[in-house]
KEMIMI-152897 format. One record per residue: residue number from 0; residue in one letter; chain; x, y, z negated of N, C-alpha, C in turn. Coordinates in nm, 4 decimals. Each point is the difference from the previous one (the first is absolute). Example, Ala and Ser with C-alpha at 12.3 -4.5 7.8 and 13.67 -1.06 7.14 Angstrom:
2
0  a  A  1.3190  -0.5690  -0.7800  -0.0890  0.1190  0.0000  0.0900  0.1200  0.0000
1  s  A  -0.0350  0.1050  0.0720  0.0820  0.1190  -0.0060  -0.0770  0.1090  -0.0730
***
This chain:
162
0  m  A  -21.5144  -7.0353  -1.3692  0.1109  0.0450  -0.0769  0.1243  -0.1083  0.0163
1  i  A  -0.0482  -0.1202  -0.0027  0.1066  -0.1296  -0.0007  0.0930  0.0239  0.1565
2  l  A  -0.1089  0.0181  0.0967  0.0618  0.0125  0.1350  0.1023  0.1177  -0.0097
3  l  A  -0.0383  0.1124  -0.0473  0.1092  0.1140  -0.0028  0.1131  -0.0342  -0.0747
4  g  A  -0.0223  -0.0903  -0.0990  0.1172  -0.0226  -0.0772  0.1010  -0.0939  0.0535
5  l  A  -0.0707  -0.0885  0.0855  0.0884  -0.0824  0.0679  0.0716  0.0540  0.1313
6  i  A  -0.0751  0.0922  0.0470  0.0672  0.0740  0.1029  0.1231  0.0883  -0.0369
7  e  A  -0.0332  0.0761  -0.1257  0.0913  0.0786  -0.0585  0.1250  -0.0722  -0.0356
8  g  A  -0.0263  -0.1085  -0.0632  0.1070  -0.0926  -0.0649  0.0915  -0.0631  0.1165
9  g  A  -0.0673  -0.0130  0.1299  0.0785  -0.0622  0.0884  0.0917  0.1133  0.0585
10  m  A  -0.0554  0.1251  0.0136  0.0966  0.1111  0.0367  0.1224  0.0281  -0.0872
11  v  A  -0.0500  -0.0266  -0.1434  0.1357  0.0030  -0.0849  0.0883  -0.0887  0.0094
12  v  A  -0.0318  -0.1282  0.0267  0.0918  -0.1111  0.0352  0.0655  0.0230  0.1311
13  r  A  -0.0665  0.0462  0.1147  0.0761  0.0530  0.1140  0.1156  0.0779  -0.0217
14  a  A  -0.0391  0.1354  -0.0763  0.1080  0.0919  -0.0275  0.1069  -0.0751  -0.0781
15  r  A  -0.0221  -0.0755  -0.1050  0.0961  -0.0569  -0.0928  0.0922  -0.0716  0.0901
16  n  A  -0.0517  -0.0848  0.1032  0.0665  -0.1080  0.0834  0.0883  0.0918  0.0895
17  a  A  -0.0556  0.1055  0.0516  0.0829  0.0909  0.0805  0.1046  0.0696  -0.0639
18  v  A  -0.0089  0.0354  -0.1090  0.1058  0.0616  -0.0833  0.1193  -0.1037  -0.0144
19  d  A  -0.0495  -0.1167  -0.0722  0.0648  -0.0969  -0.0136  0.1051  -0.0465  0.1084
20  s  A  -0.0642  -0.0239  0.0962  0.0833  -0.0759  0.1245  0.0791  0.1359  0.0626
21  a  A  -0.0303  0.1229  -0.0087  0.0643  0.1157  0.0432  0.1283  0.0150  -0.0778
22  a  A  0.0135  -0.0346  -0.1357  0.1082  0.0292  -0.0746  0.1115  -0.1071  0.0445
23  d  A  -0.0741  -0.1240  0.0008  0.1051  -0.1245  0.0360  0.0595  0.0170  0.1290
24  e  A  -0.0833  0.0380  0.1186  0.0619  0.0300  0.1339  0.0829  0.1286  0.0187
25  a  A  -0.0295  0.1025  -0.0959  0.0870  0.1183  0.0065  0.1404  -0.0333  -0.0637
26  a  A  -0.0019  -0.0767  -0.1119  0.1320  -0.0458  -0.0701  0.0627  -0.0900  0.1104
27  r  A  -0.0621  -0.0879  0.0639  0.0907  -0.0854  0.1032  0.0503  0.0909  0.0989
28  r  A  -0.0788  0.0887  0.0473  0.0570  0.0912  0.1216  0.1219  0.0964  -0.0612
29  g  A  -0.0146  0.0282  -0.1383  0.0910  0.1002  -0.0465  0.1503  -0.0885  -0.0175
30  a  A  -0.0363  -0.1272  -0.0546  0.1270  -0.0748  0.0007  0.0778  -0.0492  0.1402
31  t  A  -0.0951  -0.0145  0.0769  0.0476  -0.0273  0.1412  0.0696  0.1233  0.0673
32  a  A  -0.0566  0.1134  -0.0209  0.0563  0.1323  0.0494  0.1400  0.0234  -0.0747
33  a  A  -0.0095  -0.0490  -0.1335  0.1374  0.0252  -0.0888  0.0358  0.1296  -0.0072
34  n  A  0.1076  0.0339  0.0472  0.0696  0.1304  -0.0020  0.0008  0.0926  0.1377
35  h  A  -0.1178  -0.0293  0.0696  -0.0314  0.0654  0.1298  -0.0412  0.1404  -0.0665
36  e  A  0.0520  0.1085  0.0738  -0.0382  0.1329  -0.0551  -0.1509  0.0444  -0.0096
37  l  A  -0.0837  -0.0758  0.0817  -0.1425  0.0094  -0.0167  -0.0727  -0.1279  -0.0516
38  a  A  0.0634  -0.0477  -0.0978  -0.0678  -0.1326  -0.0635  -0.1300  0.0643  -0.0619
39  d  A  0.0283  0.0973  -0.0820  -0.1416  0.0409  -0.0751  -0.0972  0.0492  0.0786
40  w  A  0.0259  0.0538  0.1208  -0.1093  0.0375  0.0979  -0.0737  -0.1221  0.0403
41  l  A  0.0858  -0.1039  0.0218  -0.0379  -0.1134  0.0723  -0.0927  -0.0754  -0.0998
42  i  A  0.0360  0.0148  -0.1339  -0.0978  -0.0714  -0.1017  -0.1351  0.0824  0.0076
43  l  A  -0.0020  0.1245  0.0055  -0.1207  0.0775  -0.0096  -0.0702  -0.0317  0.1266
44  e  A  0.0655  -0.0207  0.1189  -0.0905  -0.0401  0.1128  -0.0529  -0.1337  -0.0113
45  q  A  0.0889  -0.0981  -0.0564  -0.0577  -0.1365  -0.0323  -0.1344  0.0050  -0.0794
46  i  A  0.0118  0.0913  -0.1072  -0.1297  -0.0021  -0.0952  -0.1261  0.0663  0.0941
47  q  A  0.0326  0.0973  0.0863  -0.1061  0.0609  0.0738  -0.0499  -0.0952  0.0955
48  s  A  0.0859  -0.0806  0.0656  -0.0452  -0.1026  0.0853  -0.0928  -0.1012  -0.0492
49  r  A  0.0106  -0.0329  -0.1216  -0.0864  -0.1000  -0.0836  -0.1387  0.0627  -0.0227
50  g  A  -0.0246  0.1008  0.0344  -0.1337  0.0686  -0.0390  -0.0320  0.0428  -0.1255
51  v  A  0.1038  0.0054  -0.0806  -0.0307  0.0500  -0.1550  -0.0660  0.1371  -0.0008
52  l  A  0.0378  0.0820  0.0850  -0.0530  0.1411  0.0059  -0.1561  -0.0003  0.0299
53  a  A  -0.0470  -0.1065  0.0567  -0.1371  -0.0026  0.0368  -0.0804  -0.0591  -0.1287
54  a  A  0.0727  -0.0903  -0.0693  -0.0643  -0.0981  -0.0985  0.0180  0.0847  -0.1429
55  a  A  0.0808  0.0679  -0.0253  0.0166  0.0636  -0.1396  0.0746  0.1516  0.0147
56  d  A  0.0065  0.0748  -0.0977  0.0491  0.1135  -0.0064  0.1241  -0.0054  -0.0624
57  i  A  0.1143  0.0142  0.0671  0.1527  -0.0065  -0.0683  0.0138  0.1115  -0.0695
58  n  A  0.0469  -0.0186  -0.1237  0.0605  0.1212  -0.1072  0.1299  0.0229  0.0620
59  f  A  0.0814  -0.1188  -0.0147  0.1440  0.0000  0.0392  0.0574  -0.1199  0.0325
60  v  A  0.1167  -0.0073  0.0581  0.0827  -0.1209  0.0395  0.1210  0.0083  -0.0768
61  v  A  0.0662  -0.0772  -0.0561  0.1385  -0.0030  -0.0533  0.0823  -0.1071  0.0717
62  v  A  0.1137  0.0315  0.0618  0.0980  -0.0851  0.0550  0.1093  0.0104  -0.0954
63  f  A  0.0233  -0.1161  -0.0614  0.1142  -0.0087  -0.1319  0.0921  -0.0984  0.0320
64  r  A  0.1178  0.0272  -0.0812  0.1178  -0.1235  -0.0173  -0.0353  -0.0697  -0.1174
65  a  A  0.0092  -0.1259  0.0096  -0.0293  -0.0966  -0.1046  0.1215  -0.1004  -0.0297
66  d  A  0.0177  -0.0268  -0.0940  0.1302  -0.0880  -0.0363  -0.0430  -0.1497  0.0322
67  s  A  -0.1245  -0.0306  -0.0232  -0.0383  -0.1621  0.0420  -0.1398  0.0281  0.0524
68  g  A  -0.0697  -0.1264  0.0294  -0.1096  -0.0024  0.0743  -0.1167  0.0218  -0.1122
69  s  A  0.0255  0.0221  -0.1182  -0.1174  0.0274  -0.1140  0.0504  0.1388  -0.0706
70  a  A  0.1027  0.0731  0.0330  0.0392  0.1227  -0.0699  -0.0947  0.0890  -0.0183
71  a  A  -0.0179  0.0774  -0.1075  -0.0919  0.0884  -0.0360  0.0288  0.1299  0.0698
72  i  A  -0.1076  0.0778  0.0286  0.0163  0.1260  0.0792  0.0204  0.1126  -0.0864
73  d  A  0.1030  0.0779  0.0134  0.0351  0.1122  -0.0772  -0.1481  0.0867  -0.0317
74  p  A  -0.0247  0.0250  -0.1298  -0.1160  0.0831  -0.0178  -0.0147  0.1245  0.0477
75  s  A  0.1078  0.0728  0.0381  -0.0090  0.1307  0.0860  -0.0660  -0.0425  0.1381
76  c  A  0.0496  -0.0880  0.0527  -0.0375  -0.0413  0.1382  -0.1520  -0.0286  -0.0045
77  l  A  -0.0275  -0.0833  -0.1102  -0.1482  -0.0353  -0.0201  -0.0878  0.1299  -0.0309
78  a  A  0.0525  0.0872  -0.0465  -0.0617  0.1378  -0.0238  -0.0256  0.0774  0.1377
79  g  A  0.0704  -0.0489  0.0882  -0.0250  0.0949  0.1407  0.1353  0.0865  0.0202
80  t  A  0.1255  -0.0132  -0.0656  0.0944  0.0811  -0.0054  0.1094  -0.0806  0.0843
81  s  A  0.0622  0.0587  0.1058  0.1262  -0.0581  0.0574  0.1329  0.0173  -0.1046
82  v  A  0.0703  -0.1106  0.0064  0.1191  -0.0091  -0.1092  0.1180  -0.0362  0.1088
83  a  A  0.1229  0.0994  -0.0350  0.1055  -0.0212  0.0732  0.0675  -0.1473  0.0050
84  d  A  0.0252  -0.0336  0.0980  0.0518  -0.1759  0.0030  -0.0761  -0.0956  -0.0558
85  v  A  -0.1366  0.0414  -0.0165  -0.0938  -0.0943  -0.0676  -0.1206  -0.0314  0.0968
86  c  A  -0.0599  0.1191  0.0301  -0.1304  -0.0277  0.0811  -0.0294  0.1187  0.0879
87  n  A  -0.0837  0.0060  0.0868  -0.0477  0.0916  0.0783  -0.1571  -0.0003  -0.0088
88  v  A  -0.0881  0.0960  -0.0221  -0.1247  0.0007  -0.0251  -0.0806  0.0968  0.1187
89  y  A  -0.0702  -0.0825  0.0616  -0.0800  0.0545  0.1132  -0.1450  0.0088  -0.0358
90  s  A  -0.0706  0.1286  0.0491  -0.1385  0.0331  -0.0247  -0.0769  -0.0486  0.1125
91  r  A  -0.1577  0.0122  0.0026  -0.0624  -0.0252  0.1182  0.0262  0.0824  0.1164
92  e  A  0.0458  0.1220  -0.0245  0.0177  0.0988  0.1037  0.1342  -0.0369  0.0836
93  d  A  0.0751  -0.0673  -0.0727  0.1360  -0.0489  0.0775  -0.0258  -0.0830  0.1050
94  f  A  -0.1197  -0.0780  0.0071  -0.0173  -0.0991  0.0982  -0.0203  0.0550  0.1270
95  d  A  -0.0378  0.1498  -0.0102  -0.0292  0.0596  0.1357  0.1272  0.0855  0.0588
96  l  A  0.1141  -0.0344  -0.0537  0.1234  0.0629  0.0452  0.0580  -0.0857  0.0825
97  g  A  0.0813  0.0438  0.0931  0.0769  -0.0692  0.0946  0.1523  -0.0554  -0.0640
98  a  A  0.0574  -0.0575  0.0861  0.1396  -0.0493  -0.0676  0.0987  0.1071  -0.0020
99  e  A  -0.0203  0.1182  0.0503  0.0927  0.1163  -0.0378  -0.0109  0.0462  -0.1408
100  a  A  -0.0845  -0.0354  -0.0723  -0.0249  0.0417  -0.1341  0.0792  -0.1043  -0.0832
101  f  A  0.0739  -0.1022  0.0572  0.0756  -0.0930  -0.0737  0.1547  0.0089  0.0617
102  g  A  0.0714  -0.0706  -0.0650  0.1592  -0.0131  0.0465  0.1002  0.0193  -0.0998
103  c  A  -0.0492  0.0345  -0.1345  0.1035  0.0072  -0.0920  0.0761  0.1271  -0.0277
104  e  A  -0.0503  0.1321  0.0813  0.0760  0.1127  -0.0301  -0.0700  0.0565  -0.1210
105  s  A  0.0613  0.0845  -0.0691  -0.0678  0.0681  -0.1353  -0.1241  0.0364  0.0132
106  a  A  -0.0622  0.0455  0.1205  -0.1250  0.0636  0.0210  -0.1060  -0.1181  0.0320
107  n  A  0.0436  -0.1031  0.0408  -0.0858  -0.1219  0.0347  -0.0565  -0.0684  -0.1268
108  l  A  -0.1085  -0.0756  0.0250  -0.0899  -0.0604  -0.0947  0.0739  -0.1136  -0.0643
109  d  A  0.0909  -0.0722  0.0835  0.0660  -0.1121  -0.0671  0.1421  0.0184  -0.0374
110  s  A  0.0238  0.1268  -0.0460  0.1478  0.0387  -0.0416  0.0234  -0.0393  -0.1363
111  n  A  -0.0823  -0.0471  -0.0755  0.0180  -0.0250  -0.1455  0.0638  -0.1495  0.0120
112  w  A  -0.0524  -0.0934  0.0513  0.0653  -0.1358  0.0323  0.0144  -0.0169  0.1269
113  c  A  0.0962  0.0600  0.0704  0.0355  -0.0196  0.1315  0.0181  -0.1272  0.0561
114  p  A  -0.1020  -0.0350  0.1048  0.0291  -0.1407  0.0575  0.1421  -0.0272  0.0517
115  a  A  0.0493  0.0995  0.0586  0.1274  -0.0295  0.0535  0.1034  -0.0267  -0.0891
116  e  A  -0.0194  0.0183  -0.1246  0.0987  -0.0388  -0.1155  -0.0456  -0.1214  -0.0783
117  r  A  -0.0991  -0.0785  0.0564  -0.0384  -0.1208  -0.0771  0.1032  -0.1078  0.0134
118  e  A  0.0353  -0.0841  -0.0902  0.1038  -0.0905  0.0150  -0.0405  -0.1174  0.0653
119  v  A  0.0702  -0.0517  0.0947  -0.0174  -0.1131  0.0683  0.1249  -0.0717  0.0099
120  d  A  0.0076  -0.1483  -0.0010  0.1180  -0.0775  0.0265  0.0950  0.0495  -0.1062
121  n  A  -0.0366  -0.0033  -0.1214  0.0927  0.0418  -0.1155  0.0314  -0.1235  -0.0854
122  g  A  -0.0513  -0.1227  0.0356  0.0268  -0.1000  -0.0670  -0.1170  -0.0325  -0.1154
123  r  A  -0.0911  0.1002  -0.0148  -0.1061  -0.0184  -0.0849  -0.1140  0.0481  0.0746
124  f  A  -0.1152  -0.0331  -0.0424  -0.1311  0.0496  0.0545  -0.0271  0.1492  -0.0726
125  e  A  -0.0496  0.1003  0.1005  -0.0695  0.1075  -0.0644  -0.1446  -0.0308  0.0621
126  y  A  -0.0791  0.0278  -0.0985  -0.1408  0.0044  0.0153  -0.0665  0.1303  0.0313
127  l  A  -0.0860  -0.0161  0.1062  -0.0849  0.1355  0.0309  -0.1592  -0.0485  -0.0280
128  g  A  -0.0569  0.1012  -0.0879  -0.1309  -0.0342  -0.0286  -0.0693  0.1151  0.0566
129  v  A  -0.1463  -0.0271  0.0345  -0.0872  0.0860  0.0278  -0.1308  -0.0108  -0.1084
130  h  A  -0.0378  0.1279  -0.0508  -0.1160  -0.0001  -0.0874  -0.1053  0.0906  0.0508
131  i  A  -0.1232  -0.0543  0.0213  -0.0937  0.0913  0.0445  -0.1060  0.0336  -0.1078
132  d  A  -0.0297  0.1335  -0.0181  -0.0991  0.0216  -0.1049  -0.1147  0.0767  0.0920
133  a  A  -0.1230  -0.0674  -0.0111  -0.1212  0.0538  0.0699  -0.1067  -0.0214  -0.0751
134  q  A  -0.1207  0.0387  0.0584  -0.1345  -0.0127  -0.0733  -0.0845  -0.0190  0.1239
135  h  A  -0.1111  -0.0563  -0.0143  -0.0968  -0.0327  0.0824  -0.1621  0.0685  -0.0879
136  s  A  -0.0393  0.0906  0.0850  -0.1408  0.0541  -0.0558  -0.1121  -0.0807  0.0594
137  t  A  -0.0542  -0.0574  -0.0797  -0.1273  -0.0861  0.0245  -0.1104  0.0869  0.0718
138  v  A  -0.0730  -0.0637  0.0631  -0.1055  0.1090  0.0995  -0.1163  -0.0052  -0.0942
139  t  A  -0.0408  -0.0781  -0.0687  -0.1145  0.0103  -0.1045  0.0250  0.0607  -0.1256
140  g  A  0.1298  0.0089  -0.0348  0.0418  0.0405  -0.1404  -0.0276  -0.1043  -0.0929
141  m  A  -0.0497  -0.1166  0.0183  -0.0116  -0.1138  -0.0728  0.1162  -0.0320  -0.1027
142  f  A  0.1054  -0.0070  0.0736  0.1354  -0.0445  -0.0782  0.0727  0.1146  -0.0085
143  g  A  -0.0359  0.1332  0.0305  0.0858  0.1101  -0.0386  0.1074  -0.0050  0.0998
144  d  A  0.1349  0.0825  -0.0175  0.0978  -0.0150  0.0843  0.0905  -0.1120  -0.0517
145  v  A  0.0448  -0.0893  0.0777  0.0793  -0.1132  -0.0263  0.1414  0.0179  0.0187
146  e  A  0.0903  -0.0002  -0.1051  0.1456  0.0215  0.0144  0.0704  -0.1301  0.0712
147  l  A  0.0772  0.0199  0.0757  0.0724  -0.1083  0.0854  0.1270  0.0228  0.0015
148  v  A  0.0873  -0.0872  -0.0608  0.1471  0.0250  -0.0211  0.0329  -0.1468  0.0535
149  a  A  0.1428  0.0154  0.0849  0.0672  -0.1230  0.0399  0.1346  0.0403  0.0146
150  s  A  0.0883  -0.1036  -0.0314  0.1324  0.0108  0.0139  0.0523  -0.1237  0.0590
151  s  A  0.1180  0.0159  0.0779  0.0715  -0.1208  0.0430  0.1536  0.0470  0.0271
152  r  A  0.0861  -0.0972  -0.0296  0.1370  0.0022  0.0304  0.0569  -0.1108  0.0859
153  r  A  0.0997  0.0475  0.0725  0.0712  -0.0846  0.0925  0.1471  0.0040  -0.0125
154  p  A  0.0816  -0.0878  0.0156  0.1479  0.0287  0.0185  0.0303  0.0510  0.1602
155  v  A  0.0848  0.1224  -0.0227  0.0279  0.0472  0.1273  0.0989  -0.0842  0.0664
156  e  A  -0.0423  -0.0031  0.1423  0.0617  -0.0731  0.0985  0.0995  0.0812  0.0960
157  g  A  0.1030  -0.0812  0.0372  0.0712  0.0763  0.1187  0.0621  0.1261  -0.0041
158  s  A  -0.0183  0.0579  0.1098  0.0619  0.1189  0.0137  -0.0924  0.1220  0.0572
159  g  A  -0.1234  -0.0368  -0.0164  -0.1109  0.1035  0.0481  -0.0420  -0.0495  0.1526
160  g  A  -0.0858  0.0991  0.0398  -0.0545  -0.0314  0.1298  -0.1417  0.0647  -0.0029
161  s  A  -0.0421  0.0347  0.1361  -0.1264  0.0487  -0.0024  -0.0929  -0.0908  0.0784
***
């Protein structure tokens, strides 16, 4: 029983670390992509490349505007609803879509807070944040389902890029 607990605990820690580092790296990727029209798609690609989809079940990802490096996230965004000029919310299924589902047109996934309209070089920092809401289902059920939540904020840099 102790051995199973150690193994299960290790898998939970692995999932927690994957979600934490993916949020940090995705926020950094989004801040670097800045106002590139595919910035949010690049963020989702960064999360996927970190192996989070194998370590945890993603409920949703929020890409949001923040006034500072510690700004609160809009409650509607945290509830999984995109808000105009504030955040875009992406579901697990959105990771399977190509770049053509992005690009700021009204039917695109990133149209609520269009990456191409993000402020850069305006004399003040605009921060971009990434929030990941996920869960890890334990193999033995010993710990039940473990909720994994991580957020990171970074100042938007330059004028975009891929």
